[in-house]
N, C-alpha and C positions, 0 to 999 in steps of 0.2 A: 418702692416708694409710698408711705402711704397717703388717705385719703387726707390726713392732715395736713401733711406737708404741701405747701403752695404750690403752684408753679413759678420758677423763677422767671420766668419771661412773661406772666402774666403782670401786666399794671396794677396794683394795688388801688383800695378804695380811697381816695385821696381827698380830704378838707378842700372844701372851695375854696377858704382863708387860706388856705398853704402858704408859710412864708419862703416857699420856692418855687421855682417854676416847674409847672409840669410837664415832663418831655415825654412822649411815646416813642421817639425814633431819635437818630442822629440827622442831624442837616449839613452835612461836610461842608458847602457851597457857605453855608453860612458862617463857618470858624474862617475864612477867607473875609467875606463880606465886611465882617462887622470890624475888619482892622481901618477901614476908610470912612468909616462913620464918624469920626474924631478929625473936627478942622485942622486938627495940630496931628495928623496921622504921620506928615511927612517929618516933623519934629521928632516924634519919636521913633521913626523906624532909624532917622541920624544918630539921636540919642543912643538908638540901640548900637548901630553901627561902630559908634565910638568907644561904647564899654567892651565890644566885641575886637575890634580893632586894637583896645590898648591891652589884652592879653599878649600881644606880639610884645611887650616890651614887661610889664610887669603881669604874671600867669595868674589865672584864678578869677583876679579879684572883680574885674569885668565882666566878665560871663557869670560871676554870683549876683552882680547886681541887677543884671537883666533878667536872669531867673527870677529874682524876688520881686521882681516888676512884673514877672507873666504871672506868678501866682497872687499879686495884689490885683493883678487885673479880674483872673478867677475869682477871689472873695467878695471883691464889690461886686460884680456881674451876678452871683451867688444871691448877695443878700440885698440886689436892688433888682428882683424880678421883672421882667419884660419891659424892662427899659432901655432906650437906645443911649450909647454911650459908654465911655469908660476913661478912669482916670490917667491923665495923661503923664508921662513921666517928669517928674520935679528930683532935681539933684538935692532940693533939702530934704528930703528922704533918704539919702546915702544908706545912714546907717540902718534904718527899717529895712530897704531892700538888701542890702548887705547880711542881715541877722536872717531872713528869712531863706534867704540863695544858701547860703552857711547849713541850714538844717538840712536840706536837700543833701547838701554835696556832701554831707557827712554821712545821710544815711545810704546814698547810693553808692558810699564807698565801701561801705560795711556790707553793700549787697553784691557788688562784683569779688570782696575778699570773700564771701561765701561762693560765688558762683564759677570765679577762675577757678580752682583746681578739677571744679567738674571739666570746664572747657580745656583743662591742659591734659586731662584722662583724655578725652576723647582725640585730642591733637596727636598726643604719643600712640594712640590704637590707633590712628590714622596709619603713622609713619609705621608703624608695625606690618599694619598689612601691607604697604607700599613695599616693605622689605620683603615680606612673605610671596607675593606676586612675584617679586625678582627673582628669587631663590626657588620658586617652585615653576618658573619659565624655562628655568636655566639658560636665561639669557638670550633667549628665542623672541626676537623684534615684534613679530606681529602678535602671539599670544602675549604679550607684554602691554602691545597697544589696547588689546581688546579689555585685557585686564584694568588696566590703567581708567579706559572709557568706564567701565562699569564700577569703579571705585570714584570717580568723579559724580556718576549720577549719584549713586547712595550717598556721598557727601553732599551732593545739593539736597537731596533730601533732609539727612540728617542735620544738616545745616537751616533749615525750613524749621524743621522740630524744636531744634534749641529755640531759634527766632522768637519763635510760637511762643514756647514755655517762658521764655526771658521777660517777653511782654507783657504776658499775661499775669505774673508776679510781679514783675517791678510797676507796673503803672498805677495797682492800687496803694504800693508803700508811696511812690513820690507822691499821689493825693494826698496821702494823711499824711505826709513831713510838710508839704507845702501849706494845707489848712489849718493844721494845730499847732505847727512851728514848736514840734515839742520833740527830742528823738526817741524817748522812751515812748511816746503813743505812736509813734511813727507804724512799731511792729504791732500792732494789736492782730495778733494772729487769727484770731476767729473771724474780725471784720473783714481780714484779705481772703479769708477762703471763701467768705459769702460775697464779697465780690466778683469774685474769681467766679464763683459758680453764675451768677447771676449775668456776667456780665462779659464771660471770655470772647463771644462771639463778636462782639461789640467792640472791644479792646482790641482785638487782633484787624479788624477791617479798617479802625482809627489809625493803626498804626501802618497801616501798608498806603492808605490816603496820604497820611502824614509822609511817609518816604516818598511818595509820585509827587508831589507837590514840592517838595525837598529839592528832588530831581531838576526837577522843572526850572524852579527860582533858582538854582546854585546854576545852571546852564544860562539862563538870562544872565545872571551876575557876572559870570565868567565873559559873555560876548562884550557886557558892559564895561570893557577895560578892567574886567577883572576886578577894579576896586569894588564892583557892582555887587563880589559875591558877600560883603559884610551884611548891606541892608536886604538880601535875601536870607541870610539867615538869620537876622533880627525878625524877618516878617514869618519864616517857619517857626521860630519860638511864640509867637504869639498866636499863630495857628494853632500851636501843639495845646497851648493854652486853653483857646473855647472849645477843641476837645477835650481835654478833661473836663473842663465846666459841664458839657453835654453831657459825659461819659456818667460823671456821679449825678447829674438829673435824672438821668435815665435810672440809675441805680435806686435813687430815692424812690422812684414812679413805682416801680417794680417791688417795693416795699423793705428795701436797704434802710439801715441802720444809720443815721447821722452823724456825721464828724461834729466831736465837739469843737467849736473855734475859738481861736482867743480873744479871750472877750476886751483885752487892755487892748487890742490893735486899734488904733486910730486911722480910718484910711477915711480920705476924703471921697465925698460923694463923686457918681458918673454925673459929669453934666449932661443934660437932655441936650440932642441935636434938631 
């Protein structure tokens, strides 16, 4: 690394009049607490539950609405640094939520089409290894058991590596899709590589935190007569949204390049609490 290449983990010198919030680290619990700052947080989660529940009858649409709302919150909080509160869910913005969620869905679809062949190759490779173990042991049950244990351990390690790589790649692409609301702009390779270089550790840690919160929330939801799963999932989306925001703020604080927001997006301002 040359002396001219800045340390990607070192916060850049930022103008105190910067239009975005300067962040030095991730605040994981803040991603949960902010949800409850709105006086209408119960209604917001209820709307989220209805959106997600509606996918049982009409696939995709309800989820797109909630994802669109998720990123409307992200953009609103980014545009209003240091201000508590966020816009409440408003069905009058059905079209805006749906279109924003649609861009993210299309971008993720392309990412899955790219990643699925890789996953298929790994799956087939694992199947061949299992078959090879069976052939090499000649049906010996004890040797087969040892081989299977070794395969499970290696499979777990490989699975974590794949999960890590997917998380580190998909996060910046999703962030760009949600903020630019533009399919082509979502795949800015230079920007994605820069984000990954500066933020790969925090991206992975935030995803692990989100998984832990998700498991806990869904267990609580299942205990609440099962129907509680839907508000639990709605909550997880909102927590994920704030983590997206924090990652982006930290990326900018480290000297990253800002995303060009869609200027004609009329987002109602967050109401102070």
